[in-house]
N, C-alpha and C positions, 0 to 999 in steps of 0.2 A: 454354796457360792458358785455362781455360773461364770463361765469364761466365754467372752465374745470371740467369735471367729474373726480372722484378719479382714474378711470381706465386709464385715459389719462395723468395723472400728471407724472407718473413714470413707463412707460411701461417696462423698464428693470427690475424694482423691481418686477412687476407683473409676468413677465416671469420667474424670478428666483424663486419666491415663488411657481409658478405652477410646475416648474421642481423639486423643493425640495419635494413638496407634492406628486408628481408622484413617486419619488424615495422611499419615505416612504411607499406608497401604495404597490409598488412592493415588498419591503422587508417584509412588513406585510403579504402579500399573500404567499410569499416564506416560511416564518416561520410557518404560519398556515398549509401549506402543510406538512412541516416536522413534526409538532406536531400531525397532524392527520394521519400520516403514520402508516400502520399496519406492517411495516417491523420490528418495535421494539416490537415484541410480547414477552410475558413472557415465559421463558423456565423453565420447572420443574427442581428441584435440582438433580433429578436422572439422568438427561442428562448431558453428558460431554460437556464442552465449546469448542467442536471441530465441525466445520461446514463443511458440504460437501453435495453435491447432485449429483446423477448420471447424471443430466443435465449439470454438469460442463464439462464433457468429450465430445470433438468434434470428431465425427467419422461418416462421411457421404460421400459416393461415393469417398472415399480416398482423399478428399480435404485436410484432415489433414496432408497428406504426401507432400503437395505442399509448406509447410513452415517448416523450420528447428526445430521449437519448438515442443516438444512432448505434444500435446494437450489432450492426454488421460491418462496421468500419475496419475491424481488425484485419480481415482478409484483404481489404483494399490497400491498407498500409503496406502489407507485404508485397502485394502486386505492384505497387509503385516502385518499391525498392528493387524487385526482380526485373521489372521492365527497364529501369534505368541502369541495369547492370551492376548495381551495388551489392546485391545479395543473390546467392544461388539457392533455389528452393530446396535442394537436397541437403543443404547444410543447416536448415532450420531445425531446432530441437522441439520435439513434441512431448509434453508431459504425459505421465501415465494416469490411469484412473485410480482414484482413491478407494481403499478398502473400507469396510465398516469400522475397523479398528482405528483407521486414520481419522474418520469423522468423530469417533468417540473421544479423541484427544481433547476436543474443545466443546463437544455437544453431549447432552444427556440423551439417553435412550428415549425419554419422553418427548424431547424436542424433535428428534429425528422421526419419531412416529407421527408427530403432529403435521409433518410435511406431506403425509399421505392424504391430507385434506387439501383439495384444490382451492377451497375458500381461504384457508390459512396462507397458502402461497400467494394468492391474489392480494391479500392485505399487505404482505411483506414487500412485494415488488411494486405495489401501487398501480396495478392494472386489473380493475374489477372484473372484466369479462373472463379472465383466466379461471375464475371460480366455476364457470360453466363447463370447463373442459374435463374430460376423463383424466384422472390423476396419472394414469400411465403415460399419457402424452405430456402432462406437465413435468413429470419426472425426466422424461427423455429430452424434451424440447426447451425447457426452461431451467430446471435445476441442474441438470447435467452440464450445460455450458458454463454456468456460474461456478460449479465445483471444479471443472477443468481449469478455469482461469486461476482459481485459488491455488491449485496444485502446481500450476505453472510458476507462480510467484515463489512458492516454497523451493522448487527446483532452482529458480533463478538466484535465490539467496545462496544456495550451495555453490553455484557456478561463479557468482560474484566473489565469494571467498577464494575460489581457486584461480580465477582469471583476472580479478580486479574490477570487473563490471559485468552486468548482465541486464537484459531488457526483456520484460514480459509484455508482449503486445496484446494487452487485454485490460479489462476494467475490473479490478478486484479491490479497489480501495475500501469499499464498504465492508469488506470482509477481512480487514487488517487484523481484527481480533483473532481470526482463525489462524493467521500466519505466524504471529510473533511467538506463541508458545513453542512451535516447532523450531523457529529460527533461533530463539533464545536457548534452546536445548541442543542446538547443533554447533557446539563449540563457539558460540557467540554469547558474550556476557552483557554487552552494552550496544544498544541500537539507537541511532538518531533518525527521526522521521522529519524529512523536509517536505512539507505539504504546501505545494504551490497551486493547487486547484483553487478556483475562485471561491468555492464554498468552504465555510469553516468545517474543519474535520472533527465535529463533535463526537462522533462514534469512538474513534481511537483516543480522543482526549478523556472521555469518561472511562474507557477501559483501562488506560495506562496512566491516569493522572497521578496515582500514588505509587507508581512503580519506578523506583530509582534507576532501573536498568534502561529506561526509555526516556529519551529527550525529544521534545516536540518543538519544532519551528513551524508555525502556521501563518502563512501570508494569505489573507482572505478579504473578501468584500463584506463588511459588517452590515451592509444595507440589504442583503439578500438572505434567503433561507440558509441555515436553520434558526438563527437568533437564539442560540443556546448560551445564555449568559453564565450558567453554572459551569458548563464545560470550558468556557473561556478562562476560568480561574485555574485550570489545570495546564494551560499552555505555558511552556517554559520560555518561549520567545514568540511574542505576538506582534505581527505587523499587519495593521489594518489599512487597506487601500479602498477608498470609497468609489462608488459608481462613477464611471466616466474617467477614471485614471488613465492617462495616456502612456504610450510605450516608454518614453524617456524617464518619466517620473517613476514608473513601475520598476524599471531596471535600476534606477538609482537607489530605490528603497531595498531592492534585493541585494545590491552591493553592500549596503550598510548592514543588512541582516547577516550576510555571510561573514563580514568583517567582525560582527559581534560574536559569532560562533568562534572565530579564531581567537578573539580576546578571552572567551570563556575557557577554551582548551589550554590557554597559556597563562591565565591569571584568575583571580578570585571573583570576578564580577561577570554578571550576565546583563547584556544590554538588549532592550527591545524598543522598537520604533512604532509610533502611531501617526499615520497621515491624517491630518485634520481636514475639515471641510474646506478650509482656506488654502489647502495645499502645502501647509508647513509641516515639517517633520518634527515630531516631539520624541525625544530620547529619554528613556527611563532605565535605571539600573537596579538589578537585584543582586544581593550578595550570595554567592554560591558557596556552600560548605565545602564542596570538593570539586576539583576539575572533572569534567566529563570527557573521556576519551573513547569515542565510539569505535567499535570493531566492524560496523556495517552501517551504511546510510540507505534508508528506504525512501526513495524519491518519488513523490506523487506528482507527475508531470501533466496535470490536467490542462486541456486546451480550451476550457470554457472561459479563459481570460481574453480570448480573441475578440477584437472589435466586431460587433454584430451578433455575438452570442446572446440569445434571448434570455438566458438565465444568469450568466456571469456578470453581464452589464459593465464590463471593463472595456477599454479601448486599446488593447495591445495588438500590434500588427503581427503578421506571420513571421517577419524577420525578427520581431521582438521575442516571439516564442523560441525561435532558434537561438537567439542570444541568451535568453534565460536558461535554456537547457545547457548551453555551452558553459555558462558561468558555474552552474552546479557541478558539472563534470570536472571542470578545472579545479574547483574547490576541493572535491574529493580526491582528485589525483595529487594535488599539492600536499594534502594532508595524509596521503597514502592510505585512504580508507576505501575499502570495497564498496561499490554502489550498485543498488538494484533500482532500475527505473521502471515505473508503472505508467503506461500511456494514458490510462484513466479517462476522466470526464471530458466533455466537449459536445455541444448540442447542435452543431452545424455540419452539413455534409462535407464542407470544405476542410474540416479538421483532419481527416485522414491524410490528405495531401500535405498539410502543414506539418503533421507528425513525421511523415516520410521525409520531407525536405529537411527537417531538423536533424533526423538521424543521419541523413547524407552529409549534412554540415559537420556533425560530430566525427564522421568517418574521414572527411576531407581534412579536418583539423587534427587527425590522428589521436583523438580521444577515445575512439572505439575503432575496431577493425572488423568490417563486415565482409571483406573481400578475400584476402589471401589466407589460406590455412597455414599453420606453422610448418616449418621445414621438417621433413621426415615423417609426415602423416599421410 
């Protein structure tokens, strides 16, 4: 009579146990990388929680002109604020450079290796001529600015938790997938995304559609790219504003959306509004199993909603953009939720001044403070 060894008695259980152990090891390694990251450095109180680096601006061999996005507007935003005496250059916070371990929190070794191909990068950023450039230049002049902006938002999340608000003057929304793992591991359990860029945020909707820690409000134009109907099913609160929507109607719909969030945090229902072609607002309700009380708002403040923007196709005035931003900041302040603002999309040269004017309005209304450092610093 032979006796089977324990490893042969239930191979399925052994395989399952091994897989479970492997998953735990991977998650432990990932969390250790986050906790050991130097991206969360302490910022002196005399510094303003506004993050920017000259590395954000992409300007090299005119490649920035091959894409409709104004990739060098970030520096101009800060210049406007400095020129108007609202901000001191010496008080702007600059993010650090990420280490390889930081990148491995959300990317595999194979993916990072694939970026050593200029052709691969050209496909990702939708600028075909980049494929012809030496990869060392692509790394330095294209990928590095993108990475720097992402790390700026990670630092902004930390500052928002400490100061109540923070602004990253950069375009990082397409990389929100990179940000939330760090944010959700940095003493934050629930995050609300308020996406007011004109385009549907299909990327973060697909990434976090089944993640109960993330709530998504997306107010977008359904008549423009990306037409991602599957991703729309993951939006917790959807507000559709058709092409040509004017300022007043846009702001009225935003008021309803923010009120719906208030209802959600105080009661068992979620409301969302759809603006029909006739201009009427349709309200729908979904029953929420649990109230969602976010510990951080990530606000995508795209300016492609501006009248005249060739891609956004809405008709919101510059003053309307300022009112929109003010409404979101007032909402977060009233609910006592820290807020991270990302200046994000906008395809007209005028958007830099519009953003700067909006930030000045927030400062005048005392929703942010860009001028005076705290006493004793």
